[in-house]
C-alpha positions as CSV (number, residue, x, y, z in Angstrom):
1,X,31.6,-11.6,-24.6
2,X,29.1,-9.3,-26.6
3,X,26.4,-11.8,-26.4
4,X,26.9,-12.2,-22.7
5,X,26.5,-8.3,-22.3
6,X,23.3,-8.1,-24.3
7,X,21.8,-10.8,-22.2
8,X,22.9,-9.0,-19.0
9,X,21.5,-5.5,-20.3
10,X,18.2,-7.5,-21.2
11,X,17.9,-8.8,-17.8
12,X,18.5,-5.7,-16.1
13,X,15.9,-3.8,-18.2
14,X,13.4,-6.6,-17.3
15,X,14.1,-6.6,-13.6
16,X,13.8,-2.9,-13.7
17,X,10.6,-2.8,-15.4
18,X,9.0,-5.4,-13.0
19,X,10.3,-3.5,-10.0
20,X,8.9,-0.2,-11.3
21,X,5.5,-1.6,-12.0
22,X,5.3,-3.0,-8.4
23,X,6.4,0.3,-7.2
24,X,3.9,2.1,-9.1
25,X,1.1,-0.6,-8.0
26,X,2.0,0.3,-4.3
27,X,2.1,4.1,-4.8
28,X,-1.3,3.9,-6.5
29,X,-2.8,1.7,-3.7
30,X,-1.4,4.1,-1.1
31,X,-2.9,7.2,-2.7
32,X,-6.4,5.5,-3.4
33,X,-6.7,4.0,0.1
34,X,-5.7,7.4,1.6
35,X,-8.4,9.1,-0.4
36,X,-11.0,6.6,0.6
37,X,-10.4,6.8,4.0
38,X,-10.3,10.5,4.1
39,X,-13.7,10.4,2.3
40,X,-15.1,8.2,5.2
41,X,-13.8,10.6,7.8
42,X,-15.5,13.4,6.0
43,X,-15.3,16.3,8.5
44,X,-14.6,14.5,11.7
45,X,-11.3,16.0,12.9
46,X,-10.6,13.2,15.3
47,X,-10.9,10.7,12.5
48,X,-8.6,12.7,10.2
49,X,-6.2,13.2,13.1
50,X,-6.0,9.4,13.4
51,X,-5.6,8.9,9.7
52,X,-3.0,11.4,9.5
53,X,-0.9,10.0,12.3
54,X,-1.3,6.3,11.8
55,X,-1.8,5.8,8.1
56,X,1.7,5.6,6.8
57,X,2.8,2.9,9.3
58,X,-0.5,1.0,9.2
59,X,-0.3,1.0,5.4
60,X,3.3,-0.4,5.4
61,X,2.1,-3.2,7.9
62,X,-1.0,-4.1,6.0
63,X,0.3,-3.9,2.3
64,X,2.0,-6.8,0.6
65,X,4.1,-6.3,-2.6
66,X,3.5,-9.6,-4.0
67,X,5.6,-11.9,-5.8
68,X,5.7,-13.9,-9.2
69,X,2.8,-16.2,-8.2
70,X,0.7,-13.6,-6.6
71,X,-0.6,-9.9,-7.0
72,X,0.1,-7.0,-4.5
73,X,-2.7,-6.9,-2.0
74,X,-3.8,-4.8,1.0
75,X,-5.1,-6.5,4.0
76,X,-8.1,-4.3,4.8
77,X,-8.9,-6.0,8.2
78,X,-5.3,-5.8,9.4
79,X,-5.4,-1.9,8.1
80,X,-8.7,-1.3,10.1
81,X,-7.4,-2.9,13.4
82,X,-4.1,-0.8,13.1
83,X,-5.8,2.4,12.6
84,X,-8.2,1.9,15.4
85,X,-5.4,0.5,17.8
86,X,-4.4,4.1,18.7
87,X,-7.7,5.9,19.2
88,X,-10.4,6.1,21.6
89,X,-13.1,5.5,19.1
90,X,-13.0,2.9,16.5
91,X,-13.4,4.9,13.4
92,X,-12.7,2.3,10.7
93,X,-14.0,-1.2,10.0
94,X,-14.5,-3.8,7.3
95,X,-17.7,-4.6,5.5
96,X,-17.9,-8.0,3.9
């Protein structure tokens, strides 16, 4: 029984570490992406307004947390399309 508990505790620690790392990756990507897009907007108040209102939902739609076979990734094309959908002007685009 004691061995079972040690194995169980080890498993819980490993799973918690993996989930914590993935959540940290997501948080870092969110902050970096928001900062880059805000720099892109500079002083354009309409662009900043679109970014403020649409960014959280667009990021959620465009970010994939990944799995054991692949890393987390942000679909930049989907992100730009989502941000532009609600505005009269296309502020964002993807450059290859």
